[in-house]
C-alpha atoms as a printed R data frame, in Angstrom:
    type eleno elety resid chain resno       x       y       z
1   ATOM     1    CA   MET     A     1 -10.132  -3.107 -15.780
2   ATOM     2    CA   LEU     A     2  -7.582  -2.790 -18.413
3   ATOM     3    CA   ILE     A     3  -4.353  -1.162 -16.889
4   ATOM     4    CA   GLY     A     4  -0.657  -0.541 -18.555
5   ATOM     5    CA   ALA     A     5   0.967  -0.367 -15.266
6   ATOM     6    CA   THR     A     6   3.305  -3.556 -14.736
7   ATOM     7    CA   ASP     A     7   3.256  -5.517 -11.147
8   ATOM     8    CA   LEU     A     8   6.824  -6.296 -10.934
9   ATOM     9    CA   GLY     A     9   5.864  -7.961  -7.817
10  ATOM    10    CA   THR     A    10   4.919  -5.103  -5.806
11  ATOM    11    CA   GLY     A    11   1.528  -5.783  -5.420
12  ATOM    12    CA   ALA     A    12   0.364  -2.886  -7.966
13  ATOM    13    CA   ASP     A    13  -2.511  -5.088  -9.570
14  ATOM    14    CA   THR     A    14  -3.964  -5.548  -6.217
15  ATOM    15    CA   VAL     A    15  -3.484  -1.843  -5.232
16  ATOM    16    CA   ILE     A    16  -5.073  -0.444  -8.365
17  ATOM    17    CA   ALA     A    17  -7.881  -2.742  -8.387
18  ATOM    18    CA   GLN     A    18  -8.497  -1.934  -4.384
19  ATOM    19    CA   ILE     A    19  -8.575   1.766  -5.464
20  ATOM    20    CA   VAL     A    20 -11.361   1.087  -8.259
21  ATOM    21    CA   ALA     A    21 -13.321  -1.185  -5.807
22  ATOM    22    CA   GLU     A    22 -13.571   1.708  -3.485
23  ATOM    23    CA   VAL     A    23 -14.836   4.074  -6.063
24  ATOM    24    CA   LEU     A    24 -17.448   1.615  -7.291
25  ATOM    25    CA   GLY     A    25 -18.525   0.217  -4.085
26  ATOM    26    CA   VAL     A    26 -17.911  -3.395  -4.950
27  ATOM    27    CA   ALA     A    27 -15.744  -6.186  -3.605
28  ATOM    28    CA   LEU     A    28 -12.147  -6.330  -4.532
29  ATOM    29    CA   ASP     A    29 -12.925  -9.674  -6.101
30  ATOM    30    CA   ASP     A    30 -15.303  -8.227  -8.454
31  ATOM    31    CA   ILE     A    31 -12.493  -6.354 -10.147
32  ATOM    32    CA   LYS     A    32 -10.812  -8.411 -13.101
33  ATOM    33    CA   VAL     A    33  -7.463  -6.894 -13.912
34  ATOM    34    CA   TYR     A    34  -5.719  -7.001 -17.064
35  ATOM    35    CA   SER     A    35  -2.380  -5.277 -16.771
36  ATOM    36    CA   ALA     A    36   0.618  -4.739 -19.052
37  ATOM    37    CA   ASP     A    37  -0.267  -6.481 -21.955
38  ATOM    38    CA   THR     A    38   0.560  -4.382 -24.951
39  ATOM    39    CA   ASP     A    39  -1.973  -6.125 -27.266
40  ATOM    40    CA   ILE     A    40  -5.065  -4.976 -25.153
41  ATOM    41    CA   THR     A    41  -4.006  -2.486 -22.446
42  ATOM    42    CA   PRO     A    42  -3.399   1.412 -22.607
43  ATOM    43    CA   PHE     A    43   0.218   2.665 -22.624
44  ATOM    44    CA   ASP     A    44   2.066   2.987 -19.469
45  ATOM    45    CA   THR     A    45   5.731   4.669 -19.018
46  ATOM    46    CA   GLY     A    46   6.814   1.809 -16.730
47  ATOM    47    CA   ALA     A    47   7.150   0.849 -13.042
48  ATOM    48    CA   TYR     A    48   9.825   2.983 -11.752
49  ATOM    49    CA   ALA     A    49  10.298   6.229  -9.625
50  ATOM    50    CA   SER     A    50   8.075   4.675  -7.044
51  ATOM    51    CA   SER     A    51   5.243   6.117  -9.195
52  ATOM    52    CA   THR     A    52   2.649   3.274  -9.800
53  ATOM    53    CA   THR     A    53   0.290   3.650  -6.891
54  ATOM    54    CA   PHE     A    54   0.626   7.489  -7.123
55  ATOM    55    CA   ILE     A    55   0.523   8.044 -10.731
56  ATOM    56    CA   SER     A    56  -1.287   4.760 -12.491
57  ATOM    57    CA   GLY     A    57  -3.644   4.384  -9.509
58  ATOM    58    CA   THR     A    58  -4.830   7.940  -9.865
59  ATOM    59    CA   ALA     A    59  -5.588   7.470 -13.310
60  ATOM    60    CA   ALA     A    60  -7.429   4.065 -12.545
61  ATOM    61    CA   LYS     A    61  -9.121   6.228  -9.803
62  ATOM    62    CA   LEU     A    62 -10.211   9.086 -12.529
63  ATOM    63    CA   ALA     A    63 -11.633   6.506 -14.879
64  ATOM    64    CA   ALA     A    64 -13.751   4.462 -12.214
65  ATOM    65    CA   GLU     A    65 -14.937   7.972 -11.089
66  ATOM    66    CA   LYS     A    66 -16.292   8.683 -14.747
67  ATOM    67    CA   VAL     A    67 -17.900   5.089 -14.417
68  ATOM    68    CA   ARG     A    68 -19.503   5.977 -11.295
69  ATOM    69    CA   LYS     A    69 -21.055   9.234 -12.356
70  ATOM    70    CA   ARG     A    70 -22.410   7.268 -15.341
71  ATOM    71    CA   LEU     A    71 -23.837   4.279 -12.873
72  ATOM    72    CA   LYS     A    72 -25.340   6.916 -10.727
73  ATOM    73    CA   GLU     A    73 -27.027   8.777 -13.751
74  ATOM    74    CA   ARG     A    74 -28.536   5.162 -15.028
75  ATOM    75    CA   ALA     A    75 -29.627   4.223 -11.395
76  ATOM    76    CA   ALA     A    76 -31.351   7.616 -11.087
77  ATOM    77    CA   MET     A    77 -33.303   6.681 -14.214
78  ATOM    78    CA   LEU     A    78 -34.545   3.476 -12.912
79  ATOM    79    CA   LEU     A    79 -35.233   4.901  -9.585
80  ATOM    80    CA   GLY     A    80 -37.077   7.916 -10.497
81  ATOM    81    CA   VAL     A    81 -34.397   9.902  -8.536
82  ATOM    82    CA   THR     A    82 -34.276  13.695  -9.910
83  ATOM    83    CA   GLU     A    83 -30.604  14.145  -8.723
84  ATOM    84    CA   PRO     A    84 -28.196  11.374  -9.674
85  ATOM    85    CA   CYS     A    85 -25.424  12.749  -7.260
86  ATOM    86    CA   SER     A    86 -27.444  11.936  -4.332
87  ATOM    87    CA   ILE     A    87 -26.950   8.022  -5.377
88  ATOM    88    CA   GLU     A    88 -24.652   6.069  -3.270
89  ATOM    89    CA   LEU     A    89 -22.824   3.086  -4.420
90  ATOM    90    CA   ARG     A    90 -22.051   0.141  -1.849
91  ATOM    91    CA   ALA     A    91 -22.254  -3.515  -1.698
92  ATOM    92    CA   LYS     A    92 -22.805  -3.804  -5.440
93  ATOM    93    CA   ARG     A    93 -25.782  -1.480  -5.381
94  ATOM    94    CA   ALA     A    94 -27.132   1.637  -6.097
95  ATOM    95    CA   TRP     A    95 -28.845   3.377  -3.085
96  ATOM    96    CA   ALA     A    96 -31.425   6.266  -3.335
97  ATOM    97    CA   PRO     A    97 -31.764   8.681  -0.302
98  ATOM    98    CA   ASP     A    98 -35.112   7.256   0.648
99  ATOM    99    CA   GLY     A    99 -33.482   3.564   1.099
100 ATOM   100    CA   ARG     A   100 -34.482   2.442  -2.201
101 ATOM   101    CA   SER     A   101 -31.582   0.397  -4.366
102 ATOM   102    CA   VAL     A   102 -31.010  -1.174  -7.727
103 ATOM   103    CA   SER     A   103 -28.196  -3.606  -8.205
104 ATOM   104    CA   LEU     A   104 -25.136  -2.788 -10.476
105 ATOM   105    CA   GLU     A   105 -26.155  -6.028 -12.430
106 ATOM   106    CA   GLU     A   106 -29.743  -4.576 -12.988
107 ATOM   107    CA   ILE     A   107 -28.063  -1.222 -14.335
108 ATOM   108    CA   ALA     A   108 -25.677  -2.953 -16.535
109 ATOM   109    CA   LEU     A   109 -28.647  -5.297 -18.267
110 ATOM   110    CA   ASP     A   110 -30.918  -1.934 -18.510
111 ATOM   111    CA   SER     A   111 -27.844  -0.006 -20.266
112 ATOM   112    CA   LEU     A   112 -26.877  -2.794 -22.478
113 ATOM   113    CA   HIS     A   113 -30.361  -4.201 -23.643
114 ATOM   114    CA   ILE     A   114 -33.569  -1.863 -22.523
115 ATOM   115    CA   GLN     A   115 -33.240   1.893 -22.667
116 ATOM   116    CA   ASP     A   116 -30.725   4.107 -24.263
117 ATOM   117    CA   GLN     A   117 -28.584   1.419 -24.978
118 ATOM   118    CA   GLU     A   118 -24.786   1.925 -24.117
119 ATOM   119    CA   GLN     A   119 -21.841   0.185 -22.485
120 ATOM   120    CA   ILE     A   120 -20.910   1.717 -19.062
121 ATOM   121    CA   MET     A   121 -17.222   2.296 -19.549
122 ATOM   122    CA   ASP     A   122 -14.326   4.979 -19.620
123 ATOM   123    CA   THR     A   123 -10.592   5.637 -19.844
124 ATOM   124    CA   ALA     A   124  -8.409   8.102 -17.893
125 ATOM   125    CA   SER     A   125  -4.756   8.946 -17.747
126 ATOM   126    CA   TYR     A   126  -2.827  10.926 -15.200
127 ATOM   127    CA   VAL     A   127   0.482  13.263 -15.297
128 ATOM   128    CA   SER     A   128   1.345  14.562 -11.797
129 ATOM   129    CA   PRO     A   129   2.232  18.083 -11.312
130 ATOM   130    CA   SER     A   130   3.859  17.261  -8.014
131 ATOM   131    CA   CYS     A   131   5.912  14.435  -6.677
132 ATOM   132    CA   PRO     A   132   5.190  14.406  -2.904
133 ATOM   133    CA   PRO     A   133   8.242  12.294  -1.103
134 ATOM   134    CA   PRO     A   134   7.717   9.795   1.471
135 ATOM   135    CA   PHE     A   135   9.694  10.361   4.592
136 ATOM   136    CA   ALA     A   136  11.507   7.522   6.745
137 ATOM   137    CA   ALA     A   137  13.432   6.785   9.683
138 ATOM   138    CA   GLN     A   138  15.847   3.907   9.785
139 ATOM   139    CA   PHE     A   139  17.103   2.086  12.661
140 ATOM   140    CA   ALA     A   140  19.652  -1.021  12.516
141 ATOM   141    CA   GLU     A   141  20.874  -3.041  15.576
142 ATOM   142    CA   ILE     A   142  24.230  -4.682  14.927
143 ATOM   143    CA   GLU     A   143  26.877  -6.995  16.630
144 ATOM   144    CA   VAL     A   144  30.734  -6.323  15.854
145 ATOM   145    CA   ASP     A   145  33.509  -9.021  16.191
146 ATOM   146    CA   ILE     A   146  36.418  -6.717  17.083
147 ATOM   147    CA   GLN     A   147  38.749  -9.607  16.505
148 ATOM   148    CA   THR     A   148  37.736 -10.469  12.707
149 ATOM   149    CA   GLY     A   149  35.601  -7.164  11.785
150 ATOM   150    CA   GLN     A   150  32.858  -9.180  10.894
151 ATOM   151    CA   ILE     A   151  29.424  -7.360  11.357
152 ATOM   152    CA   THR     A   152  26.194  -8.990  12.154
153 ATOM   153    CA   VAL     A   153  23.031  -7.358  11.445
154 ATOM   154    CA   VAL     A   154  20.713  -8.537  14.209
155 ATOM   155    CA   LYS     A   155  17.574  -6.315  13.232
156 ATOM   156    CA   LEU     A   156  16.186  -3.580  11.047
157 ATOM   157    CA   VAL     A   157  13.258  -1.223  11.886
158 ATOM   158    CA   MET     A   158  11.782   1.368   9.606
159 ATOM   159    CA   ALA     A   159   9.156   3.806  10.332
160 ATOM   160    CA   VAL     A   160   7.857   5.102   7.054
161 ATOM   161    CA   ASP     A   161   5.303   7.923   6.154
162 ATOM   162    CA   CYS     A   162   4.011   6.672   3.025
163 ATOM   163    CA   GLY     A   163   0.742   8.588   3.236
164 ATOM   164    CA   VAL     A   164  -1.996   6.315   3.706
165 ATOM   165    CA   ALA     A   165  -1.101   2.698   2.891
166 ATOM   166    CA   ILE     A   166  -3.823   1.606   0.225
167 ATOM   167    CA   ASN     A   167  -2.681  -2.068   1.280
168 ATOM   168    CA   PRO     A   168  -0.644  -2.409   4.475
169 ATOM   169    CA   ILE     A   169   0.426  -5.583   3.841
170 ATOM   170    CA   THR     A   170   2.131  -5.156   0.260
171 ATOM   171    CA   ALA     A   171   3.201  -1.662   1.536
172 ATOM   172    CA   SER     A   172   5.224  -3.497   4.557
173 ATOM   173    CA   GLY     A   173   6.648  -5.988   2.188
174 ATOM   174    CA   GLN     A   174   8.064  -3.664  -0.136
175 ATOM   175    CA   VAL     A   175   9.683  -1.794   2.801
176 ATOM   176    CA   GLU     A   176  11.043  -5.391   4.008
177 ATOM   177    CA   GLY     A   177  12.346  -6.087   0.622
178 ATOM   178    CA   GLY     A   178  13.940  -2.805   0.299
179 ATOM   179    CA   MET     A   179  15.565  -2.684   3.474
180 ATOM   180    CA   ILE     A   180  17.356  -6.205   2.782
181 ATOM   181    CA   GLN     A   181  18.269  -5.103  -0.833
182 ATOM   182    CA   ALA     A   182  19.762  -1.877   0.794
183 ATOM   183    CA   LEU     A   183  21.560  -4.096   3.396
184 ATOM   184    CA   GLY     A   184  23.276  -6.020   0.720
185 ATOM   185    CA   TYR     A   185  24.570  -2.531  -0.686
186 ATOM   186    CA   ALA     A   186  25.822  -1.656   2.936
187 ATOM   187    CA   HIS     A   187  27.172  -4.937   4.174
188 ATOM   188    CA   CYS     A   188  28.590  -7.234   1.595
189 ATOM   189    CA   GLU     A   189  27.756  -6.614  -2.045
190 ATOM   190    CA   GLU     A   190  30.931  -5.278  -3.813
191 ATOM   191    CA   TYR     A   191  32.358  -5.540  -7.416
192 ATOM   192    CA   ALA     A   192  35.880  -6.603  -7.315
193 ATOM   193    CA   PHE     A   193  38.203  -5.841 -10.611
194 ATOM   194    CA   ASP     A   194  41.570  -6.789 -11.396
195 ATOM   195    CA   SER     A   195  44.353  -4.552 -12.607
196 ATOM   196    CA   ASP     A   196  42.931  -4.803 -16.117
197 ATOM   197    CA   GLY     A   197  39.321  -3.850 -14.926
198 ATOM   198    CA   ARG     A   198  37.775  -7.567 -15.189
199 ATOM   199    CA   MET     A   199  35.251  -8.068 -12.522
200 ATOM   200    CA   VAL     A   200  36.704 -11.301 -10.484
201 ATOM   201    CA   ASN     A   201  33.682 -12.021  -8.514
202 ATOM   202    CA   ALA     A   202  31.124 -12.306 -11.348
203 ATOM   203    CA   GLU     A   203  29.090 -15.153  -9.849
204 ATOM   204    CA   LEU     A   204  27.062 -15.712  -6.786
205 ATOM   205    CA   GLY     A   205  29.441 -16.699  -3.942
206 ATOM   206    CA   PRO     A   206  32.297 -14.491  -4.348
207 ATOM   207    CA   TYR     A   207  29.525 -11.949  -5.000
208 ATOM   208    CA   LYS     A   208  27.787 -12.040  -1.611
209 ATOM   209    CA   ILE     A   209  24.085 -11.688  -1.298
210 ATOM   210    CA   TYR     A   210  22.301 -12.294   1.634
211 ATOM   211    CA   ARG     A   211  20.248 -15.505   1.718
212 ATOM   212    CA   ALA     A   212  16.950 -16.202   3.314
213 ATOM   213    CA   ASP     A   213  18.485 -17.952   6.409
214 ATOM   214    CA   GLU     A   214  20.875 -15.069   6.664
215 ATOM   215    CA   MET     A   215  18.251 -12.333   7.081
216 ATOM   216    CA   PRO     A   216  17.971  -9.927  10.019
217 ATOM   217    CA   ALA     A   217  14.688  -9.437  11.713
218 ATOM   218    CA   THR     A   218  12.811  -6.768  10.332
219 ATOM   219    CA   GLU     A   219   9.831  -4.625  11.729
220 ATOM   220    CA   VAL     A   220   8.375  -1.896   9.901
221 ATOM   221    CA   PHE     A   221   5.880   0.893  11.275
222 ATOM   222    CA   LEU     A   222   3.494   2.621   8.948
223 ATOM   223    CA   VAL     A   223   3.095   6.372  10.038
224 ATOM   224    CA   GLN     A   224  -0.081   7.431   8.469
225 ATOM   225    CA   THR     A   225  -0.589  10.869   6.781
226 ATOM   226    CA   LEU     A   226  -2.855  12.112   4.384
227 ATOM   227    CA   GLU     A   227  -1.425  13.125   0.715
228 ATOM   228    CA   ASP     A   228  -4.122  15.229  -0.690
229 ATOM   229    CA   SER     A   229  -2.586  14.771  -4.309
230 ATOM   230    CA   GLY     A   230  -2.562  10.911  -3.890
231 ATOM   231    CA   PRO     A   231  -5.273   8.506  -4.566
232 ATOM   232    CA   PHE     A   232  -7.111   8.055  -1.044
233 ATOM   233    CA   GLY     A   233  -4.104   9.796   0.384
234 ATOM   234    CA   ALA     A   234  -1.424   7.430  -0.787
235 ATOM   235    CA   LYS     A   235   2.226   8.355  -2.106
236 ATOM   236    CA   ALA     A   236   5.291   6.689  -2.715
237 ATOM   237    CA   VAL     A   237   6.771   3.716  -0.648
238 ATOM   238    CA   ALA     A   238   8.949   1.477  -2.872
239 ATOM   239    CA   GLU     A   239  12.076   3.180  -2.990
240 ATOM   240    CA   ILE     A   240  12.729   4.952   0.172
241 ATOM   241    CA   PRO     A   241  13.827   1.760   1.657
242 ATOM   242    CA   LYS     A   242  16.835   1.717   0.004
243 ATOM   243    CA   ASP     A   243  18.076   4.959   1.342
244 ATOM   244    CA   GLY     A   244  18.437   4.723   5.226
245 ATOM   245    CA   VAL     A   245  20.350   1.027   5.836
246 ATOM   246    CA   ALA     A   246  23.774   2.198   4.912
247 ATOM   247    CA   PRO     A   247  23.770   5.346   6.993
248 ATOM   248    CA   ALA     A   248  22.104   3.398   9.829
249 ATOM   249    CA   VAL     A   249  24.677   0.612   9.809
250 ATOM   250    CA   ARG     A   250  27.671   2.822   9.758
251 ATOM   251    CA   ASN     A   251  26.160   4.892  12.543
252 ATOM   252    CA   ALA     A   252  25.639   1.453  14.650
253 ATOM   253    CA   ILE     A   253  29.324   0.733  13.684
254 ATOM   254    CA   ARG     A   254  30.237   3.900  15.087
255 ATOM   255    CA   HIS     A   255  28.474   3.762  18.373
256 ATOM   256    CA   ALA     A   256  29.800   0.259  18.817
257 ATOM   257    CA   THR     A   257  33.303   0.888  18.114
258 ATOM   258    CA   GLY     A   258  33.731   4.452  18.045
259 ATOM   259    CA   VAL     A   259  35.220   4.008  14.316
260 ATOM   260    CA   THR     A   260  33.887   5.755  11.471
261 ATOM   261    CA   ILE     A   261  33.883   4.060   8.148
262 ATOM   262    CA   ASP     A   262  32.853   6.095   4.949
263 ATOM   263    CA   GLN     A   263  33.305   3.497   2.518
264 ATOM   264    CA   LEU     A   264  30.672   0.506   1.324
265 ATOM   265    CA   PRO     A   265  30.377  -2.149   1.683
266 ATOM   266    CA   PHE     A   266  31.441  -2.624   5.522
267 ATOM   267    CA   THR     A   267  33.100  -6.035   4.791
268 ATOM   268    CA   PRO     A   268  35.051  -7.916   7.734
269 ATOM   269    CA   GLU     A   269  38.320  -6.732   6.206
270 ATOM   270    CA   ARG     A   270  37.270  -3.288   6.029
271 ATOM   271    CA   VAL     A   271  35.910  -2.832   9.454
272 ATOM   272    CA   TRP     A   272  38.970  -4.917  10.939
273 ATOM   273    CA   ARG     A   273  41.604  -2.216   9.194
274 ATOM   274    CA   ALA     A   274  39.439   0.515  10.669
275 ATOM   275    CA   LEU     A   275  39.656  -0.869  14.137
276 ATOM   276    CA   ASN     A   276  43.364  -1.669  13.769
277 ATOM   277    CA   ALA     A   277  43.945   2.081  12.598
278 ATOM   278    CA   ARG     A   278  42.608   3.710  15.645
């Protein structure tokens, strides 16, 4: 499979391969993915806007469906079946209604070397007329040191409706990573400038990001719904984890202390000043 979509660590190669494997009735390991190589792969507009599974995955699914149709037609020829649509692909074989079957390897051999020679392959592209949004609920558990203003985020929990998660493990990983990225934005990452507009903390350390040993506990719940316009019911998941962390931490501070802070990030100094301004 040649795809233009770029896997940035999101698991896109795996998810799109799963979609194609499901359509063709083969194992995931049977799909060899070549992605984002401008010498050989098709054009793709890029990995952004939570679109890879929804857009590129649908394009791959459409191409696989065209290949599936041709495989069924070739299988019908070999099995003497008059209605190719009655053929079912599963376990690397094409099955007739009466239980007879032929392997995909035999179909490929026949198509390449024996009768009506052809290479079974196809392409597809997809532009969506709609953009179904994911939905989520974000929760944050925090501790506040009222003497210093230091906030410790103990746990982040997010429930996400991303349609049908093609790969729940990679989808959950996206949510976990997104929450931690958003936590830095909410809690500690801040540009500091001098009077001439120069950034004075333009290096790691003074510009604080979370280390691995500082991460709070995280928990993800994938709330399954069926998105009719997405591949096998899927829709976006990558960016919504960024949205809820800061508001959740802000509300947790208010719940714990009665103080409302509407400026990010919630640094110790900012929290301390708010506590002492009551």
